[in-house]
Backbone as numpy.savetxt, mean C-alpha at the origin, in Angstrom:
# Nx Ny Nz CAx CAy CAz Cx Cy Cz
32.09 -24.21 -32.32 31.23 -23.01 -32.32 32.12 -21.76 -32.32
31.87 -20.86 -33.28 32.70 -19.67 -33.39 32.34 -18.63 -32.33
33.30 -17.83 -31.96 33.08 -16.77 -30.97 32.10 -15.76 -31.51
31.12 -15.36 -30.69 30.08 -14.42 -31.13 30.66 -13.07 -31.50
31.71 -12.64 -30.82 32.28 -11.32 -31.09 32.95 -11.25 -32.45
33.32 -12.44 -33.02 33.94 -12.44 -34.35 32.89 -12.47 -35.45
31.65 -12.81 -35.10 30.58 -12.92 -36.10 29.80 -11.62 -36.22
29.50 -11.00 -35.07 28.62 -9.85 -35.06 29.41 -8.55 -35.17
28.88 -7.59 -35.93 29.54 -6.29 -36.04 29.42 -5.53 -34.73
30.27 -4.51 -34.53 30.29 -3.76 -33.27 28.94 -3.16 -32.90
28.19 -2.63 -33.89 26.90 -2.00 -33.60 25.93 -3.01 -33.00
25.91 -4.23 -33.58 25.01 -5.26 -33.06 25.38 -5.64 -31.64
26.70 -5.78 -31.41 27.14 -6.11 -30.07 26.76 -5.02 -29.08
26.87 -3.77 -29.53 26.49 -2.65 -28.68 25.02 -2.71 -28.32
24.17 -3.04 -29.30 22.74 -3.13 -29.05 22.42 -4.27 -28.10
23.14 -5.41 -28.28 22.92 -6.54 -27.38 23.28 -6.16 -25.96
24.43 -5.47 -25.82 24.86 -5.05 -24.50 23.85 -4.12 -23.87
23.33 -3.17 -24.68 22.32 -2.25 -24.20 21.07 -3.00 -23.77
20.72 -4.03 -24.54 19.54 -4.83 -24.20 19.69 -5.53 -22.87
20.90 -6.04 -22.62 21.16 -6.70 -21.35 20.99 -5.72 -20.21
21.61 -4.52 -20.39 21.48 -3.50 -19.36 20.02 -3.08 -19.18
19.29 -2.99 -20.29 17.87 -2.61 -20.23 17.08 -3.64 -19.43
17.33 -4.93 -19.68 16.63 -5.97 -18.95 16.94 -5.91 -17.46
18.22 -5.63 -17.15 18.58 -5.51 -15.75 17.88 -4.32 -15.12
17.80 -3.21 -15.87 17.17 -2.01 -15.33 15.68 -2.20 -15.12
15.08 -3.10 -15.92 13.64 -3.29 -15.84 13.24 -4.30 -14.77
14.20 -4.91 -14.09 13.86 -5.88 -13.05 13.04 -5.20 -11.96
11.99 -5.88 -11.51 11.11 -5.31 -10.49 11.61 -5.68 -9.09
11.40 -4.75 -8.18 11.87 -4.90 -6.81 10.75 -4.56 -5.85
10.57 -5.39 -4.81 9.58 -5.12 -3.78 10.28 -4.66 -2.51
9.68 -3.67 -1.87 10.16 -3.16 -0.59 9.11 -3.48 0.47
9.53 -4.10 1.58 8.61 -4.56 2.62 9.05 -3.98 3.96
8.14 -3.32 4.67 8.46 -2.78 5.99 8.20 -3.84 7.06
9.18 -4.06 7.93 9.09 -5.04 9.01 9.01 -4.28 10.34
7.81 -4.18 10.92 7.65 -3.27 12.04 8.31 -3.74 13.33
8.55 -5.03 13.52 9.22 -5.51 14.73 10.74 -5.48 14.62
11.26 -5.51 13.40 12.71 -5.52 13.20 13.30 -4.15 12.90
12.43 -3.16 12.61 12.89 -1.82 12.21 13.74 -1.91 10.94
13.24 -2.67 9.97 13.97 -2.86 8.73 13.04 -2.81 7.52
13.66 -2.67 6.36 13.00 -2.83 5.07 13.66 -4.02 4.37
12.86 -5.02 3.99 13.36 -6.14 3.19 13.19 -5.80 1.72
14.19 -6.15 0.92 14.16 -5.90 -0.52 14.10 -7.24 -1.24
13.11 -7.41 -2.11 12.86 -8.67 -2.80 13.03 -8.48 -4.30
13.82 -9.33 -4.93 13.94 -9.37 -6.39 12.76 -10.19 -6.92
11.92 -9.57 -7.75 10.73 -10.28 -8.23 11.02 -11.25 -9.37
12.24 -11.24 -9.90 12.61 -12.28 -10.86 12.93 -13.59 -10.14
13.68 -13.48 -9.07 14.08 -14.69 -8.33 13.15 -14.99 -7.17
12.33 -14.00 -6.77 11.45 -14.11 -5.60 12.25 -14.45 -4.35
13.37 -13.74 -4.20 14.21 -13.91 -3.03 14.58 -12.55 -2.44
14.79 -12.52 -1.13 15.26 -11.31 -0.46 16.73 -11.08 -0.81
17.03 -9.89 -1.31 18.39 -9.57 -1.72 19.11 -8.65 -0.74
18.36 -7.96 0.11 18.99 -7.04 1.04 18.00 -6.69 2.16
18.54 -6.27 3.29 17.74 -5.80 4.42 18.34 -4.50 4.91
17.52 -3.45 4.98 18.00 -2.11 5.31 17.46 -1.70 6.68
18.33 -1.24 7.57 17.89 -0.71 8.86 17.28 0.67 8.69
16.12 0.87 9.32 15.43 2.16 9.24 14.99 2.56 10.65
14.07 3.52 10.75 13.60 4.00 12.04 12.75 2.96 12.76
12.27 3.34 13.93 11.54 2.41 14.78 10.11 2.19 14.29
9.73 0.95 14.21 8.40 0.47 13.83 7.93 1.04 12.48
8.61 0.69 11.41 8.17 1.15 10.08 6.87 0.45 9.69
5.92 1.24 9.21 4.64 0.66 8.77 4.34 1.12 7.35
3.57 2.20 7.18 3.23 2.62 5.82 4.47 3.01 5.01
4.50 2.58 3.74 5.57 2.98 2.83 4.94 3.32 1.47
5.46 4.37 0.83 5.02 4.74 -0.52 6.20 5.33 -1.30
6.08 5.30 -2.62 7.09 5.89 -3.48 6.74 7.33 -3.82
7.78 8.11 -4.14 7.54 9.34 -4.89 7.01 8.93 -6.25
6.39 9.85 -6.97 5.74 9.45 -8.22 6.73 9.00 -9.29
7.96 9.48 -9.23 8.97 9.01 -10.19 9.71 7.77 -9.67
9.33 7.30 -8.48 9.91 6.10 -7.88 11.43 6.18 -7.69
11.90 7.38 -7.40 13.31 7.53 -7.05 13.50 7.55 -5.54
12.40 7.75 -4.80 12.48 7.81 -3.35 11.37 6.96 -2.73
11.67 6.43 -1.54 10.69 5.70 -0.76 10.46 6.46 0.54
9.19 6.78 0.81 8.83 7.41 2.08 8.41 6.32 3.06
8.88 6.43 4.29 8.68 5.39 5.30 8.09 6.01 6.57
6.92 5.53 6.99 6.37 5.94 8.28 7.11 5.19 9.39
8.06 5.86 10.04 8.74 5.27 11.19 7.94 5.67 12.43
6.94 4.85 12.74 5.89 5.27 13.68 6.43 5.62 15.06
7.28 4.75 15.63 7.77 5.01 16.98 8.92 6.01 17.01
9.44 6.39 15.86 10.44 7.46 15.79 9.78 8.81 15.52
8.45 8.80 15.32 7.69 10.02 15.06 8.27 10.83 13.89
8.54 10.11 12.81 9.08 10.79 11.63 8.72 10.01 10.38
8.79 10.69 9.24 8.73 10.04 7.94 10.14 10.11 7.35
10.72 8.94 7.11 12.05 8.89 6.54 11.97 8.86 5.01
13.01 9.40 4.40 13.10 9.43 2.94 14.31 8.60 2.52
14.06 7.54 1.74 15.13 6.68 1.26 15.40 6.95 -0.22
16.65 7.22 -0.55 17.07 7.36 -1.94 17.24 5.95 -2.52
16.49 5.63 -3.57 16.49 4.26 -4.08 17.66 3.95 -5.01
18.52 4.94 -5.26 19.74 4.64 -6.01 20.68 3.77 -5.18
20.75 4.06 -3.88 21.67 3.32 -3.03 21.00 2.86 -1.73
19.66 3.00 -1.66 18.89 2.57 -0.48 19.41 3.21 0.81
19.68 4.51 0.73 20.21 5.25 1.87 19.18 6.26 2.35
19.02 6.37 3.68 18.12 7.37 4.25 18.76 8.73 4.09
18.07 9.65 3.42 18.65 10.96 3.13 17.94 12.11 3.84
16.77 11.84 4.44 16.06 12.92 5.12 15.08 12.35 6.14
14.75 13.19 7.12 13.74 12.87 8.12 12.70 13.99 8.06
11.48 13.67 7.68 10.44 14.68 7.55 9.64 14.77 8.84
9.20 15.99 9.22 8.31 16.11 10.36 6.98 15.44 10.03
6.41 14.74 11.01 5.23 13.93 10.67 4.11 14.01 11.68
4.33 14.65 12.81 3.40 14.51 13.92 3.68 13.19 14.62
2.97 12.95 15.72 3.22 11.75 16.51 2.60 10.51 15.87
3.33 9.41 15.98 2.86 8.08 15.56 2.27 8.07 14.15
3.04 8.43 13.13 2.54 8.30 11.76 2.35 6.83 11.40
1.23 6.51 10.78 0.96 5.10 10.48 0.79 4.87 8.98
-0.17 5.56 8.37 -0.32 5.52 6.92 -0.29 6.94 6.38
0.00 7.05 5.09 0.02 8.35 4.45 -0.30 8.21 2.98
-0.51 9.34 2.33 -0.81 9.35 0.89 -0.17 10.59 0.28
0.34 10.43 -0.93 1.02 11.52 -1.62 0.09 12.12 -2.68
-0.04 13.42 -2.64 -0.87 14.14 -3.62 -0.29 13.96 -5.03
-1.13 14.02 -6.08 -0.60 13.92 -7.45 0.45 14.97 -7.79
0.51 16.07 -7.03 1.55 17.07 -7.30 2.94 16.61 -6.86
3.02 15.42 -6.23 4.29 14.82 -5.80 4.98 15.65 -4.72
4.20 16.50 -4.08 4.80 17.43 -3.12 4.16 17.37 -1.74
2.84 17.22 -1.70 2.13 17.29 -0.43 1.79 15.89 0.08
2.31 15.59 1.28 2.15 14.30 1.90 1.13 14.43 3.03
0.08 13.60 2.98 -0.98 13.61 3.99 -0.76 12.41 4.92
-0.53 12.70 6.21 -0.08 11.69 7.16 -1.10 11.54 8.28
-1.53 10.31 8.56 -2.44 10.03 9.67 -1.64 9.90 10.96
-1.98 10.75 11.96 -1.33 10.69 13.27 -2.31 10.09 14.28
-2.12 8.79 14.53 -3.09 8.03 15.30 -3.27 8.57 16.72
-2.18 8.94 17.38 -2.27 9.36 18.78 -2.88 10.75 18.96
-2.77 11.61 17.94 -3.19 13.00 18.09 -4.52 13.34 17.43
-5.13 12.37 16.73 -6.40 12.60 16.03 -6.30 13.75 15.03
-5.20 13.80 14.32 -5.01 14.81 13.28 -4.41 14.17 12.03
-4.56 14.88 10.92 -3.82 14.59 9.70 -2.82 15.71 9.51
-1.56 15.36 9.39 -0.50 16.34 9.17 -0.18 16.40 7.68
-0.08 17.62 7.15 0.27 17.82 5.75 1.69 18.38 5.70
2.56 17.66 4.98 3.97 18.04 4.89 4.33 18.34 3.45
5.05 19.43 3.25 5.63 19.75 1.95 6.97 19.02 1.87
7.07 18.01 1.00 8.28 17.18 0.98 9.47 17.93 0.38
9.23 19.02 -0.34 10.34 19.78 -0.92 10.95 20.72 0.12
10.10 21.44 0.86 10.62 22.35 1.88 10.84 21.64 3.21
10.30 20.41 3.33 10.38 19.61 4.55 9.74 20.33 5.74
8.62 20.98 5.47 7.91 21.73 6.50 6.47 21.25 6.62
5.93 21.32 7.84 4.51 21.08 8.06 3.74 22.31 7.62
2.75 22.12 6.73 1.99 23.27 6.28 0.58 23.29 6.84
0.15 22.17 7.45 -1.19 22.16 8.05 -1.33 20.94 8.95
-2.15 21.08 9.98 -2.62 19.94 10.76 -4.13 20.04 10.87
-4.80 18.95 10.51 -6.25 18.95 10.34 -6.86 18.01 11.37
-7.77 18.53 12.18 -8.46 17.70 13.17 -9.42 16.74 12.48
-9.30 15.47 12.83 -10.21 14.45 12.30 -10.75 13.64 13.48
-11.24 12.43 13.22 -11.78 11.60 14.28 -10.68 10.95 15.12
-11.11 10.14 16.08 -10.18 9.50 17.01 -9.49 8.31 16.33
-8.18 8.24 16.48 -7.32 7.20 15.92 -7.39 7.12 14.39
-6.97 8.17 13.72 -6.92 8.09 12.25 -5.85 7.10 11.79
-6.15 6.38 10.73 -5.15 5.43 10.19 -5.10 5.48 8.67
-6.18 5.06 8.01 -6.16 4.98 6.55 -6.06 6.36 5.92
-5.31 6.46 4.81 -5.19 7.72 4.06 -5.20 7.41 2.57
-5.86 8.28 1.81 -5.84 8.17 0.35 -6.09 9.56 -0.23
-5.50 9.82 -1.39 -5.77 11.06 -2.12 -6.38 10.67 -3.46
-7.42 11.37 -3.86 -8.10 11.05 -5.12 -7.18 11.28 -6.30
-7.38 10.56 -7.41 -6.51 10.71 -8.58 -6.43 12.14 -9.12
-7.52 12.91 -8.96 -7.50 14.29 -9.44 -6.97 15.26 -8.39
-6.62 14.74 -7.21 -6.06 15.58 -6.16 -7.07 16.40 -5.38
-8.35 16.22 -5.68 -9.41 17.04 -5.04 -9.60 16.70 -3.57
-9.57 15.39 -3.24 -9.89 14.94 -1.89 -8.72 14.19 -1.26
-8.53 14.43 0.03 -7.70 13.55 0.86 -8.64 12.90 1.86
-8.60 11.58 1.94 -9.49 10.86 2.84 -8.71 10.28 4.01
-9.31 10.35 5.19 -8.74 9.75 6.39 -9.81 8.91 7.06
-9.43 7.74 7.55 -10.36 6.92 8.33 -10.00 7.03 9.81
-11.01 7.11 10.66 -10.76 7.15 12.11 -11.31 5.88 12.73
-10.41 5.12 13.36 -10.76 3.79 13.85 -11.82 3.81 14.95
-11.77 4.80 15.83 -12.70 4.85 16.96 -13.97 5.62 16.62
-13.87 6.65 15.80 -15.05 7.42 15.38 -15.84 6.71 14.30
-15.22 5.74 13.62 -15.88 4.93 12.58 -16.36 5.79 11.41
-15.47 6.64 10.94 -15.83 7.53 9.84 -14.72 7.60 8.80
-15.15 7.94 7.57 -14.24 8.40 6.53 -14.40 9.91 6.46
-13.30 10.63 6.63 -13.32 12.09 6.64 -12.86 12.61 5.27
-13.61 13.54 4.71 -13.35 14.09 3.38 -12.70 15.46 3.55
-11.40 15.51 3.24 -10.62 16.74 3.40 -10.45 17.42 2.04
-10.82 18.68 1.97 -10.61 19.48 0.76 -9.12 19.83 0.70
-8.42 19.37 -0.33 -6.98 19.59 -0.40 -6.61 21.03 -0.70
-7.60 21.85 -1.13 -7.31 23.26 -1.40 -7.36 24.09 -0.13
-8.26 23.74 0.78 -8.44 24.52 2.00 -7.95 23.80 3.25
-7.71 22.49 3.13 -7.33 21.64 4.26 -8.38 21.66 5.37
-9.63 21.67 4.95 -10.75 21.58 5.88 -11.53 20.30 5.63
-12.08 19.72 6.70 -12.95 18.56 6.57 -14.31 19.05 6.06
-14.70 18.56 4.88 -15.94 19.02 4.25 -17.11 18.09 4.48
-16.83 16.83 4.81 -17.91 15.87 5.00 -17.35 14.65 5.75
-18.28 13.84 6.27 -17.91 12.60 6.95 -18.87 11.50 6.52
-18.34 10.32 6.27 -19.18 9.17 5.92 -19.05 8.14 7.03
-20.17 7.80 7.66 -20.16 6.81 8.73 -20.07 5.41 8.13
-19.10 4.64 8.61 -18.93 3.26 8.14 -18.96 2.34 9.36
-18.69 1.05 9.12 -18.73 0.10 10.23 -17.48 0.21 11.10
-17.47 -0.57 12.17 -16.50 -0.40 13.24 -15.05 -0.61 12.79
-14.23 0.31 13.20 -12.78 0.33 13.02 -12.33 0.30 11.55
-12.62 1.37 10.83 -12.12 1.45 9.44 -10.60 1.58 9.42
-9.96 0.79 8.55 -8.50 0.73 8.53 -7.86 1.23 7.24
-8.58 1.17 6.14 -7.93 1.48 4.86 -8.98 2.03 3.89
-8.55 2.95 3.03 -9.40 3.46 1.95 -8.63 3.42 0.64
-9.33 3.12 -0.45 -8.70 2.97 -1.76 -9.64 3.50 -2.83
-9.16 4.46 -3.63 -9.92 4.95 -4.78 -9.77 3.98 -5.95
-10.83 3.88 -6.77 -10.65 3.18 -8.04 -9.89 4.09 -9.00
-9.55 3.58 -10.18 -8.63 4.29 -11.07 -9.13 5.66 -11.51
-10.44 5.79 -11.78 -10.95 7.08 -12.24 -11.42 7.98 -11.09
-11.31 7.49 -9.87 -11.64 8.33 -8.71 -13.11 8.50 -8.43
-13.96 7.68 -9.04 -15.40 7.83 -8.84 -15.93 7.03 -7.66
-15.16 6.04 -7.20 -15.59 5.14 -6.13 -14.46 4.97 -5.12
-14.84 4.87 -3.86 -13.89 4.59 -2.78 -14.31 3.30 -2.08
-13.32 2.46 -1.80 -13.53 1.24 -1.03 -12.93 1.47 0.35
-13.72 1.22 1.41 -13.26 1.44 2.78 -13.47 0.18 3.59
-12.38 -0.34 4.18 -12.47 -1.57 4.97 -12.75 -1.25 6.43
-13.58 -2.06 7.06 -13.89 -1.93 8.49 -13.47 -3.23 9.17
-12.39 -3.16 9.94 -11.76 -4.36 10.47 -12.67 -5.11 11.45
-13.17 -4.44 12.48 -14.00 -5.10 13.48 -15.42 -5.31 12.94
-15.89 -4.40 12.12 -17.22 -4.58 11.50 -17.27 -5.74 10.53
-16.10 -6.12 9.99 -16.03 -7.26 9.07 -16.57 -6.96 7.69
-16.61 -5.69 7.31 -17.22 -5.30 6.04 -16.31 -4.38 5.24
-16.66 -4.22 3.97 -16.06 -3.19 3.12 -17.19 -2.35 2.54
-17.11 -1.05 2.74 -18.12 -0.12 2.21 -17.67 0.43 0.87
-18.60 0.43 -0.10 -18.34 1.02 -1.41 -19.02 2.39 -1.41
-18.23 3.45 -1.57 -18.73 4.81 -1.41 -18.67 5.55 -2.75
-19.79 6.17 -3.10 -19.87 7.00 -4.31 -19.25 8.36 -4.00
-18.21 8.73 -4.73 -17.50 9.98 -4.45 -18.38 11.20 -4.73
-19.26 11.11 -5.71 -20.08 12.27 -6.08 -20.96 12.75 -4.93
-21.54 11.79 -4.19 -22.41 12.20 -3.07 -21.89 11.76 -1.72
-20.75 11.05 -1.72 -20.09 10.60 -0.49 -21.00 9.70 0.35
-21.84 8.94 -0.34 -22.75 8.00 0.31 -22.37 6.56 -0.03
-22.68 5.65 0.90 -22.41 4.23 0.67 -23.43 3.65 -0.29
-22.95 3.03 -1.37 -23.85 2.42 -2.36 -23.95 0.91 -2.19
-22.90 0.27 -1.68 -22.89 -1.17 -1.45 -22.06 -1.47 -0.20
-22.32 -2.63 0.38 -21.53 -3.07 1.51 -21.25 -4.56 1.35
-19.98 -4.93 1.45 -19.57 -6.32 1.26 -19.41 -7.01 2.60
-19.88 -8.27 2.65 -19.67 -9.15 3.79 -18.92 -10.38 3.32
-18.25 -11.05 4.23 -17.41 -12.18 3.87 -17.72 -13.37 4.77
-17.64 -14.56 4.19 -17.89 -15.78 4.93 -16.97 -16.86 4.39
-16.11 -17.39 5.28 -15.15 -18.42 4.89 -15.46 -19.67 5.69
-15.65 -20.75 5.00 -15.98 -22.01 5.66 -14.89 -22.41 6.65
-15.32 -22.72 7.89 -14.39 -23.19 8.91 -13.70 -22.08 9.68
-13.98 -20.81 9.35 -13.34 -19.68 10.04 -14.41 -18.86 10.74
-14.22 -18.61 12.02 -15.19 -17.85 12.81 -15.30 -16.42 12.26
-16.52 -15.90 12.18 -16.71 -14.54 11.63 -15.86 -13.47 12.33
-15.59 -13.64 13.63 -14.80 -12.65 14.35 -13.37 -12.53 13.84
-12.89 -13.58 13.16 -11.53 -13.54 12.62 -11.46 -12.95 11.21
-12.60 -12.68 10.63 -12.63 -12.10 9.28 -12.61 -10.59 9.44
-11.42 -10.01 9.31 -11.21 -8.59 9.61 -10.56 -7.89 8.41
-11.34 -7.28 7.54 -10.79 -6.62 6.35 -9.85 -5.47 6.71
-8.71 -5.44 6.03 -7.76 -4.34 6.20 -7.36 -3.81 4.81
-6.21 -4.25 4.27 -5.74 -3.71 3.01 -6.63 -4.04 1.82
-6.64 -3.13 0.83 -7.44 -3.28 -0.39 -6.58 -2.90 -1.59
-6.66 -3.68 -2.66 -6.04 -3.31 -3.93 -7.03 -3.59 -5.06
-7.11 -2.65 -6.00 -8.04 -2.74 -7.14 -7.24 -2.80 -8.43
-7.62 -3.70 -9.34 -6.95 -3.73 -10.64 -7.38 -2.52 -11.48
-6.46 -2.03 -12.28 -6.74 -0.84 -13.10 -7.85 -1.06 -14.11
-8.04 -2.32 -14.56 -9.06 -2.59 -15.56 -10.46 -2.71 -14.96
-10.57 -2.52 -13.65 -11.87 -2.57 -13.00 -12.44 -3.96 -12.82
-11.60 -4.99 -13.02 -12.10 -6.36 -12.96 -12.16 -6.90 -11.54
-11.07 -6.75 -10.79 -10.98 -7.37 -9.47 -10.73 -6.35 -8.37
-11.22 -6.70 -7.18 -10.76 -6.09 -5.93 -10.22 -7.22 -5.06
-9.07 -6.97 -4.45 -8.49 -7.94 -3.52 -8.55 -7.33 -2.12
-9.11 -8.08 -1.17 -9.30 -7.60 0.19 -8.52 -8.50 1.15
-7.56 -7.93 1.89 -6.83 -8.69 2.90 -7.72 -8.83 4.13
-7.88 -10.07 4.62 -8.83 -10.35 5.70 -8.16 -10.65 7.04
-6.98 -10.08 7.27 -6.35 -10.11 8.58 -6.16 -11.50 9.15
-6.62 -11.74 10.39 -6.39 -13.04 11.04 -7.17 -14.19 10.42
-8.01 -13.93 9.43 -8.63 -15.02 8.67 -7.63 -15.68 7.74
-6.47 -15.02 7.53 -5.35 -15.58 6.74 -5.74 -15.84 5.28
-6.66 -15.07 4.79 -7.12 -15.19 3.40 -7.21 -13.80 2.76
-7.11 -13.80 1.44 -7.42 -12.62 0.64 -8.69 -12.92 -0.15
-9.69 -12.05 -0.03 -10.92 -12.22 -0.80 -10.72 -11.64 -2.19
-11.21 -12.37 -3.19 -11.21 -11.89 -4.57 -12.64 -11.49 -4.91
-12.84 -10.22 -5.27 -14.17 -9.67 -5.49 -14.29 -9.18 -6.92
-15.44 -9.46 -7.55 -15.75 -8.87 -8.85 -16.03 -7.39 -8.60
-15.19 -6.51 -9.12 -15.29 -5.09 -8.81 -16.46 -4.40 -9.50
-17.14 -5.10 -10.38 -18.33 -4.53 -11.03 -19.62 -4.99 -10.37
-19.70 -6.28 -10.03 -20.93 -6.82 -9.44 -20.84 -6.91 -7.91
-19.63 -6.77 -7.37 -19.37 -6.88 -5.92 -19.61 -8.28 -5.38
-19.55 -9.26 -6.25 -19.66 -10.66 -5.83 -18.30 -11.17 -5.39
-18.27 -11.87 -4.25 -17.03 -12.49 -3.81 -16.81 -13.76 -4.63
-15.71 -13.79 -5.36 -15.44 -14.89 -6.30 -14.64 -16.02 -5.66
-13.76 -15.68 -4.73 -12.88 -16.72 -4.17 -12.20 -16.17 -2.92
-11.63 -17.09 -2.15 -10.79 -16.75 -1.01 -9.46 -17.47 -1.18
-8.37 -16.72 -1.13 -7.04 -17.30 -1.33 -6.31 -17.38 0.00
-5.85 -18.57 0.36 -5.13 -18.77 1.61 -3.71 -18.24 1.47
-3.35 -17.32 2.38 -1.99 -16.75 2.38 -1.38 -17.00 3.76
-0.43 -16.16 4.18 0.18 -16.33 5.48 -0.70 -15.82 6.61
-0.15 -15.85 7.82 -0.93 -15.50 9.00 -0.95 -13.99 9.23
-2.13 -13.49 9.46 -2.42 -12.06 9.73 -2.00 -11.19 8.55
-2.71 -11.38 7.44 -2.40 -10.63 6.22 -2.82 -9.16 6.39
-1.88 -8.26 6.04 -2.08 -6.84 6.25 -2.34 -6.08 4.95
-1.27 -5.84 4.20 -1.38 -4.98 3.02 -0.83 -5.68 1.79
-1.03 -5.05 0.62 -0.73 -5.69 -0.66 -0.26 -4.65 -1.67
0.39 -5.15 -2.72 0.72 -4.29 -3.86 0.89 -5.14 -5.11
0.56 -4.53 -6.26 0.73 -5.17 -7.57 2.10 -4.85 -8.14
2.59 -5.74 -9.01 3.71 -5.37 -9.86 3.17 -4.51 -11.01
4.06 -4.08 -11.92 3.69 -3.07 -12.92 2.56 -3.51 -13.83
2.58 -4.75 -14.32 1.53 -5.18 -15.24 0.38 -5.89 -14.53
0.42 -5.85 -13.20 -0.65 -6.40 -12.36 -0.91 -7.89 -12.61
0.15 -8.61 -12.92 0.06 -10.07 -13.04 0.39 -10.75 -11.71
1.02 -10.00 -10.80 1.35 -10.53 -9.49 0.89 -9.57 -8.41
0.46 -10.14 -7.31 0.07 -9.37 -6.13 0.82 -9.92 -4.93
1.51 -9.05 -4.21 2.23 -9.46 -3.01 1.45 -9.04 -1.77
1.41 -9.93 -0.77 0.74 -9.64 0.49 1.74 -9.71 1.63
1.60 -8.84 2.63 2.42 -8.93 3.84 1.64 -9.68 4.91
2.27 -10.66 5.51 1.63 -11.51 6.51 2.36 -11.36 7.84
1.77 -10.56 8.74 2.47 -10.12 9.93 2.96 -11.22 10.84
2.08 -12.10 11.26 2.46 -13.08 12.27 3.39 -14.16 11.72
3.17 -14.58 10.48 4.04 -15.61 9.91 5.33 -15.03 9.35
5.46 -13.70 9.31 6.72 -13.09 8.91 7.12 -13.37 7.48
6.13 -13.39 6.58 6.45 -13.69 5.18 5.58 -12.86 4.24
5.89 -12.99 2.97 5.15 -12.34 1.89 4.63 -13.44 0.97
3.34 -13.39 0.67 2.75 -14.34 -0.29 2.72 -13.70 -1.67
3.01 -14.50 -2.69 2.97 -14.04 -4.08 1.77 -14.69 -4.76
0.86 -13.86 -5.26 -0.36 -14.33 -5.91 -0.25 -14.12 -7.42
-0.51 -15.17 -8.19 -0.64 -15.07 -9.63 -2.05 -14.55 -9.91
-2.15 -13.32 -10.41 -3.46 -12.67 -10.57 -4.28 -13.33 -11.67
-3.65 -13.77 -12.75 -4.39 -14.41 -13.83 -5.00 -15.73 -13.39
-4.23 -16.51 -12.62 -4.71 -17.82 -12.18 -5.42 -17.77 -10.84
-5.35 -16.61 -10.16 -5.91 -16.47 -8.81 -5.40 -17.59 -7.91
-4.07 -17.67 -7.87 -3.43 -18.76 -7.13 -2.18 -18.23 -6.44
-1.97 -18.64 -5.18 -0.75 -18.31 -4.46 0.36 -19.22 -4.96
1.47 -18.61 -5.42 2.54 -19.41 -6.03 3.79 -19.51 -5.18
3.95 -18.64 -4.18 5.15 -18.74 -3.34 4.97 -17.94 -2.07
5.71 -18.36 -1.03 5.83 -17.61 0.21 7.30 -17.25 0.40
7.57 -15.97 0.72 8.94 -15.48 0.86 9.14 -15.00 2.29
10.08 -15.58 3.00 10.36 -15.17 4.37 11.04 -13.81 4.38
10.52 -12.89 5.23 11.14 -11.57 5.37 11.45 -11.35 6.86
11.28 -10.11 7.36 11.55 -9.84 8.76 10.34 -10.12 9.64
10.42 -9.66 10.89 9.32 -9.88 11.83 8.22 -8.84 11.63
7.02 -9.34 11.53 5.81 -8.53 11.37 5.87 -7.59 10.14
5.98 -8.16 8.96 5.90 -7.31 7.76 4.54 -6.63 7.69
4.55 -5.36 7.32 3.34 -4.52 7.38 2.99 -3.94 6.00
3.89 -3.13 5.45 3.63 -2.49 4.16 4.47 -3.09 3.06
3.99 -2.95 1.81 4.76 -3.43 0.66 4.52 -2.51 -0.53
5.60 -2.21 -1.26 5.51 -1.44 -2.51 6.47 -2.06 -3.52
6.03 -2.05 -4.79 6.83 -2.67 -5.84 7.27 -1.61 -6.85
8.56 -1.61 -7.14 9.16 -0.66 -8.09 9.58 -1.41 -9.34
9.22 -0.84 -10.51 9.64 -1.46 -11.77 10.88 -0.76 -12.31
């Protein structure tokens, strides 16, 4: 067999080399916050293996990317800060003011304003990530946790676990304009792709409320029933919706299952067994895979979205909480 470099002209070899580098650059990476270890686990989605573990602040929970995915924001809850990680070298480069006990947050489409739920203070703190300054603190219900910003940037939503409400914050005035009463202990809110519908999970209530954004009223309510599992263990938390409007995936906490829901008819199609105490989830870029964080079992489950089947479990740190995937 002749040497390839003697057969191919320099331009072709250059293109092949560029292609190799391009494939390497396109490899997807998952970042997982481990709240008991104070670390971020990094997973290569080609090999489905942990490639690195990064020390961060105390009790990391919510994590999100900047819109260009060059930075990772980390809610270091017990450090009372939001850390900023540069994803070129996975180094912490800044500590943002966050208010006490930041748990979840959401980034405005302007890539500048970060809305942070402060569970202990019953406020939402708004931080300008460029100036690294707090520009507003908004009173909401008791024990705020879930946060979401609408795709058009009009609304920032906060859920209050004890008040049992979704609070509608006007992002122009930073005032609460309305409240939607939901079932007990709402934990997470998720807009659909066009921003017309919000899904809100109620952990203790065992339900997910479907809310019409136009009138901020509940249009549907989902209930779940898994054979052999006591209803008290079915506790909805994280929610992820496919961009095509086909599926909603609901993490059911200590039920150790993810519910698969038809996002148009609201029919529960299946329950997928994952690890223990499933918390949050994220899709890869083409939404063919969904990763779940399983707190008590200390692992991440990988779901094949097309087949609706769990294909692997990946051991990470203690009590994995949040997950984000970068392409």
